[in-house]
C-alpha positions in Angstrom: 0.0 0.0 0.0 1.3 3.4 -1.0 1.3 6.8 0.7 -1.4 9.2 -0.6 -0.7 12.7 -1.7 -3.2 15.6 -2.1 -2.4 18.7 -4.0 -4.1 21.1 -6.4 -2.7 24.1 -8.3 -5.5 26.3 -7.0 -4.1 26.1 -3.5 -1.2 28.3 -4.8 -3.7 30.8 -6.2 -5.2 31.8 -2.8 -4.3 35.5 -2.6 -3.1 37.0 0.7 -2.3 40.4 -0.8 0.7 42.7 -0.4 1.1 42.5 3.3 4.6 43.1 4.7 4.9 39.7 6.4 2.0 40.0 8.8 1.6 43.7 8.7 -1.0 45.5 6.5 0.8 48.0 4.2 0.2 51.7 4.7 2.0 55.1 4.6 4.7 53.8 7.0 4.7 50.1 6.0 5.9 49.4 2.4 3.8 46.8 0.6 5.6 43.4 0.3 4.8 39.7 0.5 2.5 38.1 3.0 4.2 35.5 5.2 1.6 33.0 4.1 2.4 32.9 0.4 2.6 30.1 -2.1 6.4 29.7 -2.2 6.9 27.2 0.7 4.1 25.0 -0.6 5.3 25.1 -4.2 8.9 24.4 -3.3 7.9 21.5 -1.0 6.0 19.9 -3.9 8.8 20.7 -6.4 11.5 19.1 -4.2 9.4 15.9 -4.1 9.3 15.9 -7.9 13.1 16.6 -8.2 13.9 13.9 -5.6 11.8 11.3 -7.5 9.6 10.6 -4.5 6.5 12.2 -6.0 6.3 9.5 -8.6 6.0 6.9 -5.8 3.1 8.6 -4.1 -0.6 7.8 -4.9 -2.4 11.0 -6.1 -5.6 11.8 -4.3 -7.9 14.3 -5.9 -9.3 16.8 -3.5 -13.1 17.2 -3.3 -15.0 20.4 -2.6 -16.3 20.8 1.0 -19.9 21.8 0.9 -21.6 24.4 3.0 -23.2 21.5 5.0 -19.7 20.1 5.6 -18.4 23.5 6.8 -21.4 24.0 9.0 -20.5 20.9 11.0 -18.1 23.4 12.7 -18.6 26.9 11.4 -21.7 29.1 11.8 -23.8 29.8 8.8 -23.3 33.5 9.2 -19.5 33.1 9.0 -19.7 30.8 6.0 -21.9 33.3 4.2 -19.6 36.2 5.1 -16.6 34.5 3.5 -18.6 33.4 0.5 -19.9 37.0 -0.1 -16.6 38.7 0.4 -14.9 36.1 -1.9 -17.4 36.8 -4.6 -16.6 40.5 -4.5 -13.0 41.5 -4.0 -12.0 39.6 -0.9 -11.5 41.0 2.6 -10.3 39.8 6.0 -11.9 36.7 7.6 -11.2 37.9 11.1 -7.8 38.6 12.4 -4.6 38.4 10.3 -6.5 36.5 7.6 -6.7 38.5 4.4 -8.0 36.8 1.2 -8.9 37.7 -2.3 -11.5 37.0 -4.9 -12.2 33.2 -5.3 -10.6 32.2 -2.0 -13.9 30.8 -0.7 -13.8 28.1 -3.4 -10.1 27.5 -2.8 -10.6 27.2 0.9 -13.5 24.7 0.3 -11.1 22.7 -1.8 -8.5 22.9 0.9 -10.9 21.5 3.5 -12.0 19.0 0.9 -8.4 17.9 0.3 -8.1 16.9 4.0 -11.4 15.1 3.8 -10.3 13.2 0.7 -7.0 12.2 2.4 -8.9 10.8 5.3 -11.4 9.0 3.0 -8.5 7.4 1.1 -6.9 6.1 4.3 -10.2 4.9 5.9 -11.2 3.0 2.7 -7.8 1.3 2.4 -6.8 3.0 -0.8 -3.5 4.1 0.8 -1.8 3.3 4.1 -1.3 6.9 5.1 -1.5 10.3 3.4 -0.3 13.9 3.3 -2.6 16.7 2.2 -0.5 19.7 1.0 -3.5 22.1 1.2 -3.8 25.9 1.4 -5.1 28.0 3.0 -4.3 26.4 6.4 -6.9 25.8 9.0 -6.0 25.0 12.6 -6.5 28.6 13.8 -10.0 29.1 12.3 -12.6 29.3 14.9 -16.3 28.6 14.8 -17.3 32.2 13.7 -14.1 33.9 12.6 -10.9 33.4 10.6 -7.6 33.7 12.5 -3.9 33.5 11.8 -4.2 33.0 8.0 -6.8 30.3 8.4 -10.3 30.5 6.7 -11.9 27.2 7.6 -10.9 24.5 10.0 -9.6 21.9 7.6 -8.8 19.2 10.1 -11.8 19.9 12.4 -14.3 19.7 9.5 -12.7 16.7 8.0 -12.8 14.8 11.3 -16.4 15.7 11.9 -17.3 14.5 8.4 -15.3 11.3 8.7 -16.7 10.3 12.1 -20.2 10.2 10.5 -19.1 8.7 7.2 -16.8 6.0 8.5 -18.4 5.5 11.9 -15.2 6.4 13.8 -15.5 5.9 17.5 -12.3 7.9 18.4 -10.0 10.2 16.6 -6.8 11.9 17.8 -5.0 15.0 16.5 -1.3 15.8 17.1 -0.6 19.4 16.1 3.1 20.1 15.7 2.8 23.6 14.2 4.8 26.1 16.2 1.6 28.0 16.9 -1.2 26.7 19.2 -4.0 24.8 17.4 -6.7 26.9 19.0 -9.4 26.3 16.3 -9.1 22.5 16.5 -9.2 22.7 20.3 -12.4 24.8 20.2 -14.1 22.3 17.8 -13.6 19.4 20.2 -13.2 20.9 23.7 -16.3 19.2 25.1 -16.1 16.1 22.9 -14.9 12.9 24.6 -14.4 11.1 21.3 -11.6 13.3 20.0 -8.3 13.7 21.7 -6.6 17.0 20.7 -2.9 17.5 21.4 -0.9 20.6 20.5 2.8 21.0 21.0 3.7 24.6 20.3 5.9 27.6 21.3 4.5 29.0 24.5 2.3 32.1 24.0 3.5 32.8 20.5 0.1 32.8 18.7 -2.5 33.2 19.7 -0.9 34.9 22.7 -3.7 34.0 25.0 -4.5 30.3 25.4 -2.6 27.1 24.8 -1.7 26.5 28.4 -1.5 23.2 30.2 -4.5 24.0 32.3 -6.8 23.8 29.2 -7.7 20.2 29.4 -11.2 20.2 27.9 -14.5 20.6 29.7 -17.7 18.7 30.4 -17.7 15.3 28.7 -14.4 16.3 27.0 -12.5 16.9 30.2 -9.1 15.3 29.9 -9.3 15.1 26.1 -7.3 18.2 25.4 -3.5 18.3 25.9 -1.4 21.4 25.4 2.3 21.2 25.5 3.6 24.8 25.5 7.4 24.7 24.9 9.9 27.5 25.8 11.4 29.4 22.9 14.6 27.7 21.6 13.4 24.2 22.2 15.0 21.8 19.8 14.7 18.2 18.7 15.6 16.7 22.1 12.8 18.6 23.8 10.3 17.7 21.2 11.2 14.0 21.2 11.0 14.0 25.0 7.5 15.5 24.8 6.5 12.8 22.3 8.0 10.0 24.3 6.8 11.1 27.7 3.4 12.7 26.9 2.1 12.3 23.4 2.8 8.7 22.7 1.5 7.4 26.1 -1.6 9.6 25.6 -2.3 8.1 22.2 -1.7 4.5 23.4 -4.1 5.1 26.3 -6.8 6.8 24.1 -6.5 4.2 21.3 -8.0 6.2 18.4 -9.2 4.7 15.2 -7.3 7.4 13.2 -4.5 9.9 14.0 -4.6 13.3 12.2 -1.6 15.7 12.2 -2.1 19.4 11.6 1.4 19.6 10.1 3.2 22.9 10.3 7.0 23.2 9.7 7.4 26.6 11.4 9.1 25.0 14.4 12.1 24.8 12.1 15.2 26.7 13.2 15.1 29.2 10.3 11.4 30.1 10.3 10.7 33.8 10.5 7.5 33.4 12.6 8.8 30.9 15.2 11.7 30.6 17.6 12.2 26.9 17.8 15.2 24.8 16.7 13.6 21.6 15.1 15.4 20.4 12.0 14.3 18.0 9.2 15.6 15.0 11.1 13.4 15.9 14.1 10.3 15.9 11.9 11.4 12.6 10.5 11.7 11.1 14.0 8.4 12.5 15.2 6.8 11.0 12.1 8.4 7.7 12.9 7.0 7.7 16.4 3.5 8.5 15.2 3.7 5.7 12.6 4.8 3.2 15.2 1.9 4.1 17.5 -0.6 4.1 14.6 0.6 0.7 13.5 0.0 -0.7 17.0 -3.4 0.8 17.8 -5.2 1.8 14.6 -3.9 -0.2 11.7 -1.4 2.5 10.7 -4.1 5.0 9.8 -2.3 8.3 9.8 -3.2 11.5 7.9 -1.3 14.8 7.8 -2.8 18.1 6.7 -0.5 21.0 5.9 -0.6 24.1 8.1 2.2 26.7 8.6 5.9 27.0 7.8 7.3 30.2 6.3 10.9 29.5 5.5 10.9 28.9 1.7 14.4 27.3 1.9 13.8 25.1 4.9 10.2 23.8 4.7 10.8 21.7 1.5 13.5 19.6 3.3 11.3 19.2 6.5 8.5 18.1 4.2 10.7 15.7 2.2 11.9 14.1 5.5 8.3 13.5 6.6 7.3 12.1 3.2 10.3 9.8 3.1 9.3 8.4 6.5 5.6 8.1 5.6 6.4 6.2 2.4 9.3 4.2 3.6 11.4 5.5 0.6 14.8 7.1 0.7 16.0 9.7 -1.8 19.5 11.0 -2.4 18.5 14.5 -1.5 20.4 15.9 1.5 19.1 18.8 3.6 21.7 21.6 3.3 20.4 23.1 6.5 21.6 20.1 8.5 25.1 21.3 8.3 24.1 24.2 10.5 23.1 21.8 13.2 26.4 20.0 13.4 27.7 22.4 16.1 24.5 22.3 18.1 24.4 22.8 21.9 24.7 19.1 22.6 27.8 18.7 20.5 29.4 21.8 21.9 28.9 20.5 25.4 30.5 17.3 24.5 33.5 19.1 23.0 33.8 21.3 26.2 33.8 18.2 28.4 36.5 16.6 26.3 38.7 19.7 26.3 38.1 20.4 30.0 38.2 16.8 31.2 40.7 17.6 33.9 38.9 20.6 35.3 35.6 18.7 35.3 36.9 15.8 37.3 
């Protein structure tokens, strides 16, 4: 069984305007390029082709999420607002979420891409899948867009899949550097969905994402936040996986694991302050695959979220895809050279040099 791959050219046509990173241009801010632009996604997909790995993946055609699908999570008023603005000249979905004409349809295809990936895994067409969708979704809340996200891709797709495939339990593991507030909101009182978010503490949204947010009502204990201090690297992330995430998944025993997959915890990302490299994403993927193989027949789906370093995201993405598919390519991550003198290695060298003083 192969690994599934969702992509559509229209994902790259979602227009976020001439923002200067995350700032709206004006008389004192020169117009530029929005942080959430097509480049990282295009380069991710292109590196897969250049590496030869793309030919080994099973293409999955995205469907269009309907208003009824979106309404499983979002309010009708919010859906109509986005539809109306999109039919005109675009607008802002809420906070930091500008979009242009036609983005409603593109966002429906983005949510539908995640839905299609889950369908392909649940029907046995593929063993696991990655949906390279855009716009992202994990910040979108019930009645507003937030942090570049129009609709909750993963939240809507899970709600649809639970009904369609009669799933008893689903788990999400969000490794985007920003807190997955939208997904948390969707399932905060739901005992049948375990939501886990590992993120930089108080980065975005600045309020929320704390360890005390554990779910409420019937969903109490079903939400796990792991806020990490800025500068956390692969060792810290793997420790969190081994001590918190993996044990929680094994105890919950979901029928499906879904990953809101952002690569903005990478060390060169302009919107994060973490130190995860491509090898770290490979190892986290391996751990999730091992858990999925043991408890839910290997059913694992990833839906693309953030990641804003155009030169780093493709190599993190390639590492994940190599691990998911069990295929190795000859492409080497040029950024890995920068990690050779990481803190752990420097400490080892200090101990070696100062062995007498440290006795």
